[in-house]
Each structure stands twice: as C-alpha cells, then as structure tokens.
N, C-alpha and C positions, 0 to 999 in steps of 0.2 A: 756330233751327238754329245749330250751332257749326261753325266752320271752323278746323281745326288745320293750320297751315302746316308745310312741311317743316322750317323752323327751330325752330318750337315743338315739333314731334314729337321732334326731335333733343335738345332740352333736357329733355323729359319722359322719354325712354326710358332704361331701365336693363337690364343683362343679366338681372337677377332678374325684372323685369317680363316680358321676352320669354320667358324659360324657362318661367315659370309659365303664361303665356298659351298657348304652344305645347303644353305638356304637357296642359293642359285641353282644347285643341282636338283633339288626337290621341285622347284618351280619349273625348270626346264623339262623335267620328266612329265609334268602334268600338262604343260601348255603346248606340247608338240614341238618345241625347239630342240629337244633332245631325242636321240634314238638309242634304244637299249636292245641289244641282241640277246637271244636265248643263252642261258647259263649252261656251260659245259662242265661236267664233273668227271674227274678222273681218279684213279687209284694209284698209290705208291707200290712198293715192292712187298711190304708187309701188311698184315691185316690191320685195318683201322687207319692207315695212312691215306689221306685223300687230299685232293686239290680241286679248286674250281676256277674257271676262267669267266670273268664278267667283263664284257666289252661294250662300247657304245661310242656315240659321237654327239656333238651339239653344234648347231649352226651359229648361234650368237657368238660364243667365245672361240669358235673354230677349233674344236677339240675332237680328236680321234685317238682311241687307245684301248688298253686292256689291263685289268688287274688280275693277278694270279694269287689267289689266297690258298694257303696250305695249312693242313692240320696233321701234325706228326706227334702222336701220343708219346713216343719214346724220347722226344726231344728234352723233356724236363729231366731226364736222367743225366743229361750233359749240362744241366743248368740253363737250358734255353727254353724260351716259351714254346708251347705246343702250336700256337697259331703264328703264322707269319704271312707276309704278302709283299709282292713286287708289282709296281705300276709301270707300264711302258706307254709313253706318249708317242704317237706317230705324227710326222709332218703332214698336215692335211692337204698340202699341195702335191706331194709326191709319194706319200706312204712310207717314207724311210724313217728309221728311228730318230726321234727328236730328243727324248729324255728317258732314262731309266732311273727309277726312284725306289730305293729301299724303304718300304712304307709299313713295315710291321708295327712299330709302336704307334704310328699315325692311325692305324685301323681302330684302335681303342677310342681315340679322340673323335674320329669321324663318326663312328656308330653312336657314341654318347651324345655328340652334338645333334645328330638327327633326332634322338629321343628327347633332348632338351628343347629343341625347336618345336617338336610336336606338343610337348607338355606346356609350352608357353601359350598355346592357343586351345589346348584341350583340358588341361588340369584346372581345378578351381584356383582362383587367385589367392585364396587364403589357405591353400594346402600347406600343412605343417608337418605331416608324418609321411616319410618315405620308407617303403620296404623294398629290399633288394633280395631276390631269390637267386642264389648262386654266389660263390666266393672265389671265382677265378680272377684273372687279370682285368677282365672287362668290368667287373663289379665296381671297383673303386672309381674308375673313369665315369661310370654312370652316375654314381653318387655326386662326384664333383660337378658334373654338368647340370644335373637336376637342381642341386642346391644353388646354382647360379641364376636360376630363373624363377624359383619359388622360395618363400620364407620358411624353409625346412628347419624345424627345431629338433626332431627326433628321427634317427635312422634305425630301422630294424633290419637285422640280417638273418636270413634263413639259408641254411646250408646243411648238407648231409654230414660233413666232416667237422667236428668241434674244433679241431686244430686249424683248419682253413678259415672257419668262421672267426676264430680269435685273431688270426693273423690279419684278416680283413678289417676287423674292428680296430686293431692297433694302427693300421694304415690310415683308416678314415679319420681317427681322432687327431691326426697330424694336420688336417686341413679343415675339419668341421668342429665348430665350437660347441655344438649342441650334444644331446644325449645320443649314444650309440649302444644298442641292445641286441643281444642274440635271442631269438625266440623261434617257436614253431610256425609252420605255414598257416594254420588256422588262426592263431593269434595275430599274425602279421596282416593277413587279409582283413580281419575284423577291425584293425586299427588304422590301416594305411589309407591316406588320401591319394597317394601315388604308389603304384606297385610295379616294379620293373623285374622282369625275368631275364637272366643272363646265363643260360645253361646250354648244354648240348642234348637236352632231353628228347626222348621219343615217346613220351607219355605225359598227360597232364600233371602239373605240379601241385595242384590244389583243387578243391571243390568249388564250383561256380557259386554255390549258395553262400560261401564264406565272404565274398567280395561285398563290401558295404556300398550303399547307394551314394552316388556322387564321386566315386573313386575313378581315377584315371589309371588304366593298365597298359603297360608297354611290354611287348615281347620282341627280343632281338636275336634269339637263338635259332629260330627256324629259318634255315636257308637252303634246305635240301628236301627232297621227297622223303616222307616218313618222319621228319623231325616234328616235334610238337611240345609246347609248353603250357598252353592254355586249355581249359575244358571247353569243348564246343557248346555246352549248355550256357556258357556265359554270353555267347554272341547274340542270343535272342533277347538278352536283357540290356544290350548295349548298342551304342552307335559305333560303327566300325570305320577305321581310317587306316591308311597304309602309305608306304612310299610310292609303290606302283601297283595298281590293281592286278594287272595281268600276271606279274611275277609273284605277287603275294598269294594269289589263288592257285598258282602252279607249284611253287616250292616253298612259299612262306607259311605263316601260321594259318592263313585263311584257305589253305588247301583242305582244311578240315571243316569249312563251312558247307552248308547245303547249297546246291547250285542256285536255288531260287533266291537266296539271300545275297548273292554276289553282286547283284545290280545296285544294292544299297551301300556298297563300300565306297568311301570317298578318298581320293588321293589328297594327301596333306598339302601338296603344292597348290591345290585349288582353294584350300582354306587360307593359305598364306597370301594369296593374291585377291582374296575376297570373293572368288567365284562360288564358294560354298561356305556354309557356316561351320564354326567349331562347336564348342560347348554352348548349349542353349538353356540349361537350367542347372541349379545347384545339385539336384538329386540324380542327374543323368550320369550313367556309367559310360565312359568312353574307352575304346580299345584301339591302340596303335600298333600295327605290325611293321617292324623295321627289318625287312629281309635283306637289305643292303643293295645299293645300286652302283653299277659301274660309274655312272655319272658323278657320284659323290667322290670317288677316288680320282677320277679324271679332273674334276674341278679343283680339288686340293693339289694334285700334281701340277696343274697349270699355274696355280697361284705360287707354289714353291719354285717352279721353273722361272717365273717372272721375278720373284724375290731374289733368287740366286743370280739372275742376270744383272740386277741393279746394285748388288752389295759391293 
C-alpha cells in the first residue's frame, strides 16, 4: 500500500494533471463508464462537525475507491482549514488498499477545475468580468481556474465579512493582473459575465432578477440536503447543467428545481463529448451545479499514484 502525504501530493500535482483527470471523470460519469454510489453523510462529536463519504468506480482506468470529506468548524482556531479530505484507492483485483492520499488542498483545485472546464464550454468566449460570492479558501482557487480559460479583466468579490473580502482581494492580486474590487451582490450580478458561488449557504445568495442576460453561473457549495446558493427562480430563465444529474437533484443545487424541470438538466460530460450542446447564444443564461463527484477525486488520486510510481 502506498501512502501519499499532503506534501508529496503538492509536489506531484500540476494544473495539467488536474484538468485531465477532472475532464476524464466528468466524461466517465456521463457516458456510463463510471459508477457513483450514493453519498453517505455523518456527524462528528460536536455540533456542526460533518463528514461525507463519496465512492465510485470506473471501468476504463480500473478505479475503485472512496473520498472522505470533512468539515470541522473549530479547526480554524488551531490554524487549520475547516475543510479536509482523504482519498482511498482500492485494488480493483482484490479490494485491498492500494493508496491512501491526503487530499485536502487538492480538493480546492479539483472543484475549481470542474468549474473552469464547465465555463470553457458554457461561458461566453468574451467574458471579461468574474464575480465570486464567498471569501473562503475555495474562492481564490475558483478565480485562478476561471481566469485560465476566459480573458477576465475584472474580479468582483462579494462577502459578508469585510476583513475576509480584503484578505481574498490581497491574495488574488498576487496572481491576477487585472482589477479586483469588493462590492455588493446586486452590483456583482449586474456586472458579471461569470458568477461563481463558493459558500456553505442554506438560502439563496442573490435575487434571480439581478443576473444579466448572457451570464454563466456556477454553484459549488451545495453538496448536502438543505444547502442552497441560487434562487430557484433563476432556473426557469436558464439552461441547466451539472456534473451528475441524479446527484445534483438529490443533494446538489438542483434539489431545489421543480420535478418537471429535471428532465432538461444536462450532464457537462455530454457537452464535453459533443453529445449535447453547450452555450447556444450570447444572451443565454447558463447554470452549472458542481456538487462534487467521487470519480473526480479517484481520477486525481490515480494520476498522482501513477506519478508517484514513476518519480
């Protein structure tokens, strides 16, 4: 059994490795090569402490495994991130542990890569203004990934805490040469060509009427029952996409859609392979729900396992 520490994973990881792994996972989820099991959610010892088990398998790359994602609100008091994760690969031949990967920091890159891949086929090619709602650790990763696929000139930050918003701005300016501004949600929605929500909200973060025609909206925070970032009224104005339809409508953002609308939700993997269309007009609003797939973590873990074996 191989153990890949957080430090080793950081040394092995590259943007190209993450992008290739995530693209492969999204396609496998859509074309039937991948199998994703129901998510199991558990609780820690104190209120607010939760963890989820996301597991799956894929025939093509011969993958079997599970990602354990945890959220410990008190961890930041010790200077540690609230979110963490561990990925375990099993040997597909005998079910024994093949690799244990400390994947906490990779989670940010994995989620951001999925949103960037979706934006590459759903956002307008001339999108220049990106708004990010939320100022946690994920937010900077989202900005870095989105700016790699679209010619973003201005980044808008929306956050409840002025201090966290300022800290995020200071971080973004270290890698983004354009303007970085802090503003309110209504202004951000009215200006944004791409709007990304990265929060743990359980209520809509803005009014549907604020979103401008032609915008691309991505939600990545809804991954459990009851979580919600987007106003349901937006869905009737937009074309809807997600990483996996069944999971999105059970625990993702689209759990808040009307049942009759669920047949029109498109898996982004089908867009990537050409089985479905992405954006079809400049004025179309597109919404992508990234609830997070076990296959994404497993594909990245396998890529790192292979890279570790050849170094």
